SERO-4910 file (N, C-alpha, C, O; in steps of 0.05 Angstrom, whole numbers):
BEGIN
 pado doro    nc1    nc2    nc3   cac1   cac2   cac3    cc1    cc2    cc3    oc1    oc2    oc3
  Met    A   -186     39    118   -177     78    118   -175     87    105   -162     82     85
  Gln    A   -199    124    120   -195    127     89   -167    147     94   -155    153    114
  Pro    A   -165    152     78   -136    176     74   -140    183     96   -133    172    117
  Gln    A   -153    205     94   -157    232    123   -134    211    154   -116    219    169
  Glu    A   -147    185    150   -140    174    168   -111    158    182   -101    158    205
  Val    A   -104    147    159    -83    146    154    -55    171    155    -31    167    162
  Ala    A    -69    194    148    -37    213    145    -39    220    169    -16    222    177
  Ala    A    -58    226    190    -60    220    230    -52    201    225    -29    210    228
  His    A    -47    174    217    -30    148    237     -3    134    217     -1    110    211
  Leu    A     20    158    206     33    137    203     55    134    214     72    127    198
  Thr    A     62    136    238     83    124    246     64     99    256     39     96    256
  Gly    A     83     83    262     81     51    269     63     33    257     60     10    267
  Pro    A     46     42    231     48      4    215     72     16    206     86     36    208
  Leu    A     69     -9    195     89    -15    172     68    -14    141     49    -30    137
  Val    A     78      8    123     57     16     98     62     10     84     86      9     81
  Ile    A     45     -1     59     66    -21     34     41    -14     16     17    -16     19
  His    A     62     -4     -8     44      5    -37     43    -22    -50     66    -31    -50
  Val    A     24    -39    -63     15    -61    -72     17    -48   -105      6    -64   -120
  Gly    A     22    -34   -112     15    -27   -140     40    -22   -155     63    -26   -147
  Phe    A     29    -10   -181     52    -21   -199     71     13   -190     63     34   -181
  Asn    A     93      4   -197    123     13   -198    120     58   -207    124     80   -196
  Val    A    113     46   -235    109     73   -251     95     98   -225    109    118   -223
  Leu    A     70     97   -206     56    104   -196     80    105   -166     79    127   -156
  Tyr    A     92     93   -156    105     89   -130    123    112   -137    128    132   -122
  Arg    A    134    106   -167    152    127   -164    144    166   -170    152    188   -163
  Ala    A    128    154   -183    107    191   -176    108    203   -156    123    223   -154
  Ala    A     92    193   -136     97    200   -108     84    169    -94     73    151   -105
  His    A     90    173    -66     77    158    -45     85    154    -18    109    156    -11
  Ile    A     67    149     -2     60    157     29     89    147     39     99    124     40
  Pro    A     98    175     46    127    187     56    142    156     67    123    153     82
  Gly    A    156    137     71    175    118     92    156     87     92    158     67    106
  Ser    A    131     96     54    123     67     45    145     50     30    165     58     18
  Ala    A    134     19     34    162      4     23    145     -4     -4    120     -2     -7
  Tyr    A    159    -11    -18    149    -21    -45    149    -42    -51    170    -52    -56
  Ala    A    122    -59    -54    116    -88    -58    110    -93    -85    101   -116    -86
  Gly    A    109    -86   -101     90    -93   -127     63    -94   -127     46    -92   -110
  Pro    A     66    -97   -159     27   -109   -156     15   -137   -140     18   -161   -139
  Gly    A      1   -117   -128    -12   -153   -120    -37   -168   -129    -56   -182   -120
  Ser    A    -25   -154   -154    -54   -175   -176    -25   -195   -202    -32   -210   -220
  Lys    A      3   -187   -195     17   -206   -193     35   -217   -189     51   -202   -177
  Ala    A     47   -244   -195     61   -266   -173     81   -248   -153     81   -246   -129
  Glu    A     99   -235   -177    116   -231   -172    107   -209   -147    116   -209   -124
  Gly    A     85   -187   -161     90   -169   -137     79   -189   -112     92   -183    -92
  Ile    A     60   -213   -106     54   -225    -84     85   -238    -68     87   -243    -43
  Glu    A    102   -242    -82    126   -252    -70    141   -229    -67    159   -232    -50
  Leu    A    140   -210    -76    158   -178    -60    143   -177    -46    152   -161    -30
  Leu    A    110   -189    -33    110   -164    -17    113   -185      6    102   -179     27
  Lys    A    127   -211      5    119   -238     19    156   -225     31    166   -227     53
  Lys    A    167   -213     10    190   -202     31    191   -189     40    208   -192     58
  Ala    A    177   -164     41    177   -148     49    164   -152     78    165   -133     94
  Val    A    154   -173     84    150   -177    108    161   -194    125    154   -200    148
  Ala    A    181   -203    113    197   -234    126    199   -220    148    196   -196    147
  Gly    A    205   -232    168    213   -214    202    196   -205    212    198   -199    235
  Gln    A    176   -201    200    150   -190    219    134   -198    237    114   -210    229
  Ala    A    136   -193    268    110   -211    278     87   -220    272     73   -205    258
  Lys    A     79   -237    276     45   -234    249     22   -212    275     -2   -218    275
  Asp    A     28   -200    286     16   -175    304     19   -165    296     -2   -153    299
  Arg    A     41   -144    271     54   -119    266     30   -116    242     24   -128    222
  Glu    A     17    -86    262      5    -73    242     19    -66    219     42    -58    218
  Ile    A      0    -71    192      2    -78    162    -18    -53    145    -42    -59    143
  Leu    A    -11    -34    136    -31    -12    122    -12    -15     89     10     -6     84
  Leu    A    -33    -33     67    -32    -28     57    -55     -8     36    -77     -1     43
  Tyr    A    -43     -3     11    -37     17      1    -43     12    -31    -31     -9    -37
  Cys    A    -59     24    -56    -50     23    -74    -59     46    -95    -41     58   -107
  Gly    A    -85     52   -100    -79     83   -108    -90     85   -151    -98    102   -167
  Cys    A    -82     57   -150    -77     61   -184    -99     74   -204    -98     85   -225
  Cys    A   -123     65   -183   -154     66   -205   -176     63   -177   -168     59   -154
  Pro    A   -205     64   -185   -231     63   -174   -219     41   -145   -202     23   -148
  Trp    A   -226     46   -130   -225     28   -106   -250      5   -109   -250    -15    -94
  Glu    A   -261      7   -118   -271    -19   -139   -262    -39   -156   -266    -63   -156
  Lys    A   -250    -26   -170   -241    -29   -197   -208    -41   -189   -197    -53   -207
  Cys    A   -191    -36   -161   -171    -43   -164   -160    -72   -162   -166    -90   -146
  Pro    A   -138    -74   -184   -137   -107   -181   -109   -109   -160   -101   -132   -159
  Asn    A    -97    -94   -147    -75   -102   -138    -87   -115    -98    -85   -137    -86
  Ile    A    -98    -84    -90   -111    -94    -67   -122   -125    -49   -108   -139    -35
  Arg    A   -141   -127    -54   -148   -156    -48   -132   -172    -60   -111   -158    -56
  Pro    A   -125   -188    -70    -97   -206    -72    -76   -208    -46    -71   -227    -30
  Ala    A    -65   -177    -49    -48   -171    -36    -48   -166     -5    -29   -164     11
  Phe    A    -86   -164     -1    -88   -161     36    -92   -212     35    -84   -229     50
  Ala    A   -105   -212     18   -117   -248     19    -73   -253     28    -65   -261     50
  Ala    A    -59   -248      9    -32   -264     14    -16   -254     43      7   -259     50
  Leu    A    -35   -239     55    -23   -242     88    -41   -245    101    -39   -257    123
  His    A    -58   -238     92    -79   -259    123    -81   -294    113    -90   -311    128
  Glu    A    -74   -298     91    -61   -320     83    -31   -339    100    -27   -363    105
  Met    A    -18   -321    104     14   -320    112      3   -314    146     22   -307    160
  Gly    A    -18   -315    156    -26   -307    181    -17   -282    196    -15   -281    221
  Phe    A    -12   -259    177    -17   -234    197    -49   -227    203    -66   -234    187
  Ser    A    -53   -216    223    -71   -208    234    -80   -184    235   -104   -179    238
  Lys    A    -65   -168    232    -63   -133    238    -62   -118    208    -48    -98    203
  Val    A    -76   -128    194    -81   -130    164    -96   -115    156   -120   -123    154
  Arg    A    -89    -80    147   -118    -61    139   -106    -48    115    -81    -45    114
  Val    A   -127    -37     91   -121    -35     79   -136      5     71   -159     13     78
  Met    A   -120     16     59   -132     56     53   -149     55     30   -139     48      8
  Val    A   -167     60     31   -195     54      6   -185     88      2   -182    108     15
  Val    A   -183     80    -18   -174     99    -44   -206    107    -63   -214     88    -77
  Pro    A   -216    124    -63   -244    132    -66   -234    125   -108   -238    105   -122
  Lys    A   -223    147   -115   -221    151   -136   -185    151   -146   -187    145   -169
  Asp    A   -166    154   -141   -139    149   -143   -120    161   -126   -130    178   -112
  Phe    A    -99    158   -124    -72    166   -107    -64    192   -115    -44    201   -103
  Lys    A    -73    204   -130    -73    230   -135    -88    246   -135    -81    270   -134
  Thr    A   -111    240   -137   -135    252   -121   -146    257    -97   -152    278    -86
  Asp    A   -147    220    -85   -144    224    -64   -136    228    -39   -149    227    -18
  Trp    A    -99    235    -46    -85    227    -28    -59    263    -38    -56    283    -25
  Asp    A    -49    258    -60    -31    276    -66    -43    301    -62    -42    314    -42
  Asp    A    -60    307    -91    -85    339    -78   -103    343    -66   -121    360    -70
  Lys    A   -101    328    -48   -108    346    -14    -91    358     -4    -96    377     10
  Gly    A    -64    347     -8    -36    357      9    -28    333     26     -6    327     35
  Tyr    A    -45    325     29    -20    296     45      7    297     48     23    305     30
  Pro    A     16    287     75     34    274     52     60    263     46     72    248     61
  Thr    A     71    272     22     80    260     -6    106    249    -13    123    265     -5
  Glu    A    114    236    -20    153    232    -26    151    215    -45    140    193    -46
  Lys    A    168    233    -67    159    226    -93    195    216    -96    214    225    -83
  Arg    A    198    196   -118    217    188   -119    231    190   -151    212    191   -167
  Ala    A    251    191   -162    265    195   -185    259    169   -207    256    145   -200
  Ala    A    258    178   -235    261    152   -244    292    139   -243    314    149   -238
  Glu    A    286    118   -248    305     97   -253    318     96   -274    334     78   -278
***
C-alpha cells in the first residue's frame, strides 16, 4: 500500500510499527502499535504479542520507514513471521524513502510520543 492509501483507511486494520523505537517515538501513524524491529528476535516476539488473540483473518498493516523500502531490514521478516503464524490479510505500507519524507512531511496524520 502507498502512504496515501493508508491515510485514507486508518480505521479497521490493526496498524503495527515494526521499526526502531526511536523512530516510533519521534512520529508514528495515530493508533499504531509498536512491536519492535522486525530484524531482531525480540522485535518478532513483540510482534507476536501484539497480534496475540487476533483472528487469523484480521486485516493487519505493517510499516517501518527507517530507510528506503528496498533496504528496510524490518518489514520483510515481520511480514514473513505473521504469514508463518497463519495471518492471511497482512499488508505493508511501501515507504519509498523514509517515514518522515513519505508520511510526516506530506501532512498525513501523525502522533509523536515523548521520550521515555
